[in-house]
C-alpha positions in Angstrom: -12.6 -0.6 -12.2 -9.0 -0.8 -10.9 -7.7 -4.1 -9.6 -4.5 -4.8 -7.7 -3.4 -8.4 -8.0 -1.0 -9.9 -5.5 2.0 -11.9 -6.8 0.2 -15.2 -6.3 -2.5 -14.5 -8.9 -1.9 -16.3 -12.3 -0.7 -14.3 -15.2 -3.5 -15.9 -17.3 -5.9 -14.2 -14.9 -4.2 -10.8 -15.3 -4.4 -11.1 -19.1 -8.1 -12.1 -19.0 -9.0 -9.3 -16.7 -7.3 -6.7 -18.9 -9.1 -8.2 -21.9 -12.4 -7.7 -20.0 -11.5 -4.0 -19.6 -10.2 -3.9 -16.1 -7.3 -1.7 -15.2 -4.9 -4.2 -13.5 -1.9 -3.3 -11.3 0.5 -6.3 -11.2 3.8 -5.7 -9.4 5.5 -8.8 -10.7 8.8 -7.9 -12.3 8.8 -4.4 -10.8 10.8 -2.9 -8.0 7.7 -3.4 -5.8 7.8 -7.2 -6.2 8.2 -8.8 -2.7 6.9 -5.8 -0.7 5.4 -6.5 2.7 1.7 -7.0 3.0 1.3 -3.7 4.8 3.0 -1.7 2.0 1.0 -3.6 -0.5 -2.2 -2.7 1.4 -1.2 1.0 1.5 -0.6 0.9 -2.3 -4.0 -0.6 -3.0 -5.7 2.1 -1.0 -3.6 5.0 -2.5 -4.5 3.7 -6.0 -8.1 3.0 -5.0 -8.0 -0.6 -6.2 -9.8 -3.8 -5.3 -7.2 -6.1 -3.9 -7.2 -9.7 -5.3 -5.0 -12.2 -3.3 -4.8 -15.7 -1.8 -3.4 -14.3 1.5 -6.0 -14.5 4.2 -4.0 -12.1 6.3 -5.8 -9.2 4.6 -9.0 -10.1 6.5 -7.6 -7.8 9.2 -8.7 -4.8 7.1 -12.3 -5.8 6.7 -13.6 -3.2 9.2 -11.7 -0.4 7.6 -12.7 1.6 4.6 -11.3 -0.1 1.5 -12.1 -0.5 -2.2 -12.7 -4.2 -2.0 -10.9 -7.3 -1.0 -11.2 -10.6 -2.9 -9.4 -13.5 -1.2 -9.2 -16.9 -2.8 -8.8 -19.8 -0.3 -8.8 -23.2 -1.9 -7.8 -26.5 -0.2 -5.8 -27.6 -3.3 -5.2 -24.5 -5.3 -4.2 -24.6 -8.9 -3.7 -21.7 -11.3 -6.9 -22.8 -13.1 -9.0 -23.0 -10.0 -7.8 -19.6 -8.7 -8.5 -18.1 -12.2 -12.0 -19.5 -12.3 -12.9 -18.3 -8.7 -11.7 -14.8 -9.5 -13.7 -14.5 -12.7 -16.7 -15.9 -10.9 -16.5 -13.3 -8.1 -16.0 -10.4 -10.5 -18.9 -11.5 -12.6 -21.1 -11.8 -9.5 -20.5 -8.3 -8.0 -20.7 -5.0 -9.8 -18.0 -2.3 -9.5 -20.4 -0.3 -7.3 -20.7 -3.2 -4.8 -17.0 -3.7 -4.2 -16.1 -0.7 -2.0 -16.2 -2.0 1.6 -16.9 -5.5 0.5 -14.6 -8.4 1.4 -15.3 -11.7 -0.4 -13.6 -15.0 0.5 -14.0 -17.6 -2.3 -13.5 -21.2 -1.1 -13.8 -24.4 -3.0 -17.6 -24.6 -2.9 -18.8 -21.6 -0.9 -18.1 -18.0 -0.4 -18.2 -15.7 2.6 -18.8 -12.0 2.4 -18.3 -9.1 4.8 -19.4 -5.5 4.3 -17.6 -2.7 6.1 -19.6 0.4 6.9 -16.5 2.5 7.6 -16.3 5.8 5.8 -13.1 7.3 4.3 
């Protein structure tokens, strides 16, 4: 499964996801670092990736076809807390469940939304 991590995702998480066998696109340190959210969204769709971010602005795409959106929204985020919530979500849902699924992980609860849009 291909994952696209926004710049705010800890490097520790990127390393762990790669160790678990995920193909992870991380734009930190590349010419794409700092691109707008809209360009980032287009790239995730072109590469057919699940997007992992802490930016709630991506909820606007929930009705469209997509390969999955995982948003981490914590009251007092730390790298460790973000890391744990991402691993928890990826353990909970299978790769086949992610297309069209948006998951918002909060401190104690999670919200989900399933798009029924087709490509």
